[in-house]
C-alpha positions as CSV (number, residue, x, y, z in Angstrom):
1,M,62.1,-43.1,-4.5
2,E,60.5,-39.7,-4.3
3,Q,57.8,-38.6,-6.7
4,E,58.5,-35.6,-8.7
5,V,56.1,-32.7,-8.3
6,I,55.0,-31.5,-11.7
7,E,53.9,-27.9,-11.9
8,S,51.2,-27.4,-14.4
9,E,48.5,-24.9,-14.9
10,M,45.1,-26.3,-14.3
11,V,42.3,-24.7,-16.3
12,L,39.1,-24.8,-14.3
13,P,35.7,-24.1,-16.0
14,T,34.1,-20.8,-15.1
15,H,30.9,-22.5,-14.0
16,L,30.6,-25.9,-12.3
17,S,27.5,-27.7,-13.2
18,F,26.7,-28.7,-9.6
19,K,26.8,-25.2,-8.2
20,K,24.1,-22.6,-8.4
21,I,24.8,-19.7,-10.7
22,Q,25.3,-16.5,-8.7
23,M,23.2,-13.4,-9.6
24,Y,26.3,-11.4,-10.6
25,E,27.3,-14.1,-13.0
26,K,23.9,-14.6,-14.5
27,Y,23.1,-10.8,-14.9
28,P,26.3,-8.8,-15.5
29,K,26.3,-5.2,-14.2
30,G,24.0,-3.0,-16.3
31,Q,21.9,-5.8,-17.7
32,A,18.2,-6.1,-17.0
33,R,17.3,-8.6,-14.3
34,G,13.9,-9.7,-15.6
35,R,10.9,-8.3,-13.9
36,H,10.8,-4.6,-13.4
37,W,8.4,-3.1,-10.8
38,K,6.6,0.1,-11.4
39,H,6.2,2.7,-8.7
40,L,2.7,4.1,-7.9
41,K,3.6,7.4,-9.6
42,Q,4.5,5.6,-12.8
43,I,1.3,3.6,-12.7
44,I,-0.8,6.8,-12.2
45,Q,1.0,8.5,-15.1
46,A,0.5,5.5,-17.4
47,E,-3.2,5.2,-16.8
48,N,-5.7,7.7,-18.0
49,Y,-7.7,8.2,-14.8
50,Q,-9.6,11.2,-16.1
51,N,-11.8,8.9,-18.2
52,Y,-12.9,6.7,-15.2
53,P,-16.1,7.4,-13.4
54,A,-15.7,9.3,-10.1
55,D,-17.4,6.6,-7.9
56,E,-15.2,3.7,-9.1
57,P,-12.3,3.0,-6.8
58,N,-8.8,3.2,-8.3
59,Y,-5.3,4.3,-7.3
60,V,-6.2,8.0,-7.3
61,N,-9.5,7.7,-5.6
62,I,-9.0,5.6,-2.5
63,E,-12.5,5.9,-1.2
64,S,-14.1,2.5,-1.5
65,P,-17.1,0.8,0.2
66,P,-16.5,-0.9,3.5
67,S,-15.3,-4.5,3.5
68,M,-17.9,-7.3,3.5
69,H,-15.5,-9.5,5.6
70,P,-15.5,-9.3,9.4
71,R,-12.7,-7.2,10.9
72,K,-9.7,-9.2,12.2
73,Q,-9.2,-9.2,15.9
74,I,-5.6,-8.5,16.9
75,C,-3.9,-9.5,20.1
76,D,-3.4,-6.4,22.2
77,I,0.0,-7.5,23.5
78,T,1.8,-9.2,20.5
79,G,0.0,-7.8,17.5
80,F,-0.7,-11.2,16.1
81,E,-4.2,-12.4,15.2
82,G,-6.0,-12.8,18.6
83,P,-9.1,-15.0,18.4
84,Y,-9.5,-15.1,22.2
85,S,-10.7,-12.4,24.6
86,D,-10.1,-12.3,28.4
87,P,-13.5,-11.9,30.1
88,R,-12.1,-10.2,33.1
89,T,-9.9,-7.5,31.4
90,H,-11.5,-7.6,27.9
91,L,-8.0,-7.7,26.3
92,R,-7.6,-9.9,23.3
93,Y,-4.8,-12.5,23.3
94,A,-3.2,-14.9,20.8
95,N,-2.2,-17.9,23.0
96,T,-1.8,-19.1,26.6
97,E,1.5,-17.4,27.2
98,V,0.0,-14.1,26.4
99,F,-3.0,-14.9,28.6
100,K,-0.7,-15.5,31.6
101,V,0.9,-12.1,30.9
102,I,-2.5,-10.4,30.7
103,R,-3.6,-11.9,34.0
104,S,-0.4,-10.7,35.7
105,L,-0.7,-7.1,34.5
106,P,-1.8,-4.4,36.9
107,N,-5.1,-2.7,36.3
108,E,-3.5,0.6,35.1
109,Y,-1.6,-1.2,32.4
110,V,-4.8,-3.0,31.3
111,Q,-6.5,0.4,31.1
112,R,-3.7,1.7,28.9
113,Y,-3.9,-1.2,26.5
114,L,-7.7,-0.8,26.2
115,A,-7.2,3.0,25.6
116,L,-4.9,2.2,22.7
117,R,-7.6,0.2,21.1
118,N,-10.2,2.9,22.0
119,A,-12.1,0.4,24.1
120,A,-11.4,1.9,27.5
121,V,-13.5,0.1,30.1
122,V,-13.5,1.0,33.7
123,L,-12.6,-2.1,35.6
124,K,-14.0,-2.3,39.0
125,V,-11.9,-4.0,41.6
126,G,-14.7,-5.3,43.8
127,V,-14.6,-6.8,47.2
128,C,-16.5,-10.0,47.4
129,I,-18.8,-10.0,50.4
130,L,-19.9,-13.4,51.6
131,E,-23.0,-13.7,53.7
132,V,-23.4,-16.8,55.7
133,Y,-27.0,-17.9,56.4
134,S,-27.7,-20.3,59.1
135,L,-30.6,-22.6,58.9
């Protein structure tokens, strides 16, 4: 006995409860999507900056006092925060892998990295002279 195949149209719901709602379903085209960010020009136009004192920092007057926090030290090679400094080359580094790279760099590359940071130090490649004293 063969089973008959019954053709029927199944009506599926538009949203299944266990699936996440897609953005295009939640917010149809042309509808607001919630938070609207203002551009700097819109903020400046909305505020009345003529009434503020000239010495108070705001969006128009970017002059502000220097920071009270210490300046972050940045790794010269990777650009990440570099809390360590190589005593021989004076380059800052973030981790041991970068330290190995720094130690393998030729002196002219080290000078270029220091010049980028405006901390150019003339590294002296010295010859160590050993004197032997006999008693």
